[in-house]
C-alpha positions in Angstrom: 101.1 110.0 105.0 100.8 106.3 104.1 98.3 105.5 106.9 95.7 107.6 105.0 96.2 105.8 101.7 95.2 102.3 100.6 98.7 101.4 99.3 102.2 102.6 98.6 101.3 102.9 94.9 98.4 105.2 95.9 100.9 107.4 97.7 102.6 108.2 94.4 99.9 110.7 93.5 101.0 112.8 96.5 104.7 112.7 95.7 104.6 116.0 93.7 103.3 117.7 96.9 106.4 116.8 98.9 108.4 119.9 99.9 110.8 118.4 102.5 114.2 117.1 101.5 114.1 113.4 100.5 116.9 110.9 100.4 116.1 107.3 99.3 118.4 104.3 99.3 117.9 101.0 97.6 120.0 97.9 98.3 120.7 94.7 96.4 118.0 92.9 98.5 115.4 95.6 98.3 111.9 94.5 97.7 111.1 97.3 95.2 111.5 96.8 91.5 113.7 98.9 89.3 110.7 100.0 87.3 109.0 101.3 90.4 112.1 103.1 91.5 112.3 104.9 88.1 108.7 106.1 88.5 109.4 107.4 92.0 112.5 109.2 90.7 110.4 110.9 88.0 107.8 111.9 90.6 110.4 113.1 93.1 112.9 115.0 90.9 114.5 116.9 93.8 115.1 113.7 95.8 118.6 112.4 96.4 119.0 108.7 95.3 121.5 106.3 96.7 121.6 103.0 94.7 124.5 101.7 96.7 124.6 98.8 99.2 122.0 99.2 101.8 121.6 96.4 104.3 118.0 96.2 105.3 118.1 93.2 107.5 
């Protein structure tokens, strides 16, 4: 999906179309901002969110 869009922010307009189960995790060293995560949570209300430790490198 992201290859056809100019940015990750642009992808948000497509989030309401997502029908597949979604599980997202964010770690202490994650590059995303809390404000962006909140927007994503609103756009993906059926998604499972895991704010726990998530080592990404």
